[in-house]
C-alpha positions in Angstrom: 62.1 82.5 140.6 58.7 81.6 139.3 57.7 78.0 140.0 54.3 77.9 138.3 53.7 74.6 136.5 52.4 74.7 132.9 48.7 74.2 133.0 45.9 74.3 130.4 42.1 74.0 131.1 39.0 73.8 129.0 35.4 72.4 129.2 33.7 69.7 127.3 30.1 68.5 127.0 31.4 64.9 126.9 31.1 62.8 130.1 34.0 62.3 132.5 33.9 58.6 131.5 34.3 59.3 127.8 37.1 61.8 128.4 38.9 59.5 130.8 38.9 56.6 128.4 40.2 58.8 125.6 43.0 60.3 127.8 44.3 56.8 128.8 44.8 56.1 125.1 47.7 58.5 124.7 48.1 57.8 121.0 44.7 59.5 120.5 45.7 62.9 121.9 49.5 63.1 122.1 50.1 63.0 118.3 49.6 64.8 115.1 52.3 67.5 115.1 55.9 66.1 115.3 56.0 62.6 113.8 55.3 61.1 117.2 55.9 57.4 117.9 54.3 56.0 121.1 55.2 52.5 122.2 53.8 50.7 125.3 50.7 50.8 127.3 48.8 53.3 129.5 45.7 51.6 130.8 46.5 50.6 134.4 48.8 51.7 137.2 52.5 50.9 136.5 52.0 50.7 132.7 54.9 52.3 130.8 55.1 53.9 127.4 57.8 55.8 125.5 57.2 58.9 123.4 59.5 60.0 120.6 59.0 63.0 118.4 60.8 65.4 116.1 63.0 62.8 114.6 64.2 61.7 118.0 64.9 65.2 119.4 62.3 64.5 122.1 62.4 61.1 123.8 60.6 60.4 127.1 59.4 57.4 129.1 56.3 57.7 131.2 54.9 55.5 133.9 51.2 55.6 134.9 51.5 56.3 138.6 48.0 57.4 139.6 44.5 56.5 138.2 41.3 57.7 139.8 38.6 56.5 137.4 36.9 59.4 135.6 38.7 62.0 137.8 42.5 61.9 137.6 45.4 60.4 135.6 49.1 61.0 136.4 52.2 59.8 134.6 55.7 60.1 136.0 58.4 60.9 133.5 61.1 58.3 134.4 63.5 59.0 131.5 64.0 61.9 129.2 66.4 62.8 126.4 65.5 66.2 124.9 68.5 66.6 122.6 67.6 70.2 121.8 68.4 71.3 125.4 71.6 71.7 127.3 70.1 69.7 130.1 68.7 66.8 128.1 67.0 65.1 131.1 65.1 68.2 132.2 61.8 66.3 132.3 63.0 63.5 134.6 60.8 63.1 137.6 58.2 65.6 136.3 54.6 64.5 136.2 52.0 64.8 133.4 48.5 65.1 134.9 44.9 65.4 133.9 42.2 66.3 136.4 38.5 65.9 135.4 35.8 67.9 137.3 32.1 67.8 136.6 30.8 71.4 136.1 27.0 71.4 135.6 26.4 69.6 132.3 30.0 69.9 131.3 33.3 68.5 132.4 36.3 70.7 133.2 39.6 69.2 132.0 42.8 70.5 133.5 46.1 69.4 132.1 49.2 70.1 134.2 52.8 69.3 133.6 54.1 69.3 137.2 57.7 70.4 137.1 57.6 72.2 133.8 58.2 75.7 135.1 59.3 79.0 133.5 62.9 78.4 134.9 63.3 75.4 132.6 65.1 75.9 129.4 62.4 73.9 127.7 59.5 75.9 129.1 58.9 78.1 126.0 59.1 75.4 123.4 57.5 72.7 125.5 54.6 74.8 126.8 53.9 75.9 123.2 53.9 72.2 122.1 51.6 71.3 125.0 49.2 74.1 124.0 49.0 72.7 120.5 48.2 69.2 121.8 45.6 70.6 124.3 43.9 72.7 121.7 43.7 69.7 119.4 42.2 67.7 122.3 39.8 70.5 123.1 38.6 70.4 119.4 38.3 66.6 119.6 36.1 66.8 122.7 33.7 69.4 121.4 
């Protein structure tokens, strides 16, 4: 069974500081496709926010569990209700992560959803949605 987490990487000419600040404001990058509603905060460790999309078909709660300024952000999914799946809590205890790495005059951004693996029922639809969000972010950070 394959256990590779979903991941997406790209580079930006923006500074790690600029990118980091944008990523902490989840409303600025995790929206625009499925009538998303985000309530709560994501600025400092232990902040919590909820994400609802698709008319409530996707509902998750994320807790900011790791912040390394200008380098890394990690949210733990503490609650999930993906009503379009048989196992609606499939995202529980997965982690949503950004890693920033200076690369010459650019910054490499790597998004990983730790725990979102091909064995998950949601993998196809969720990885496709993540790709949309990451491509939109990539365009924003050009």
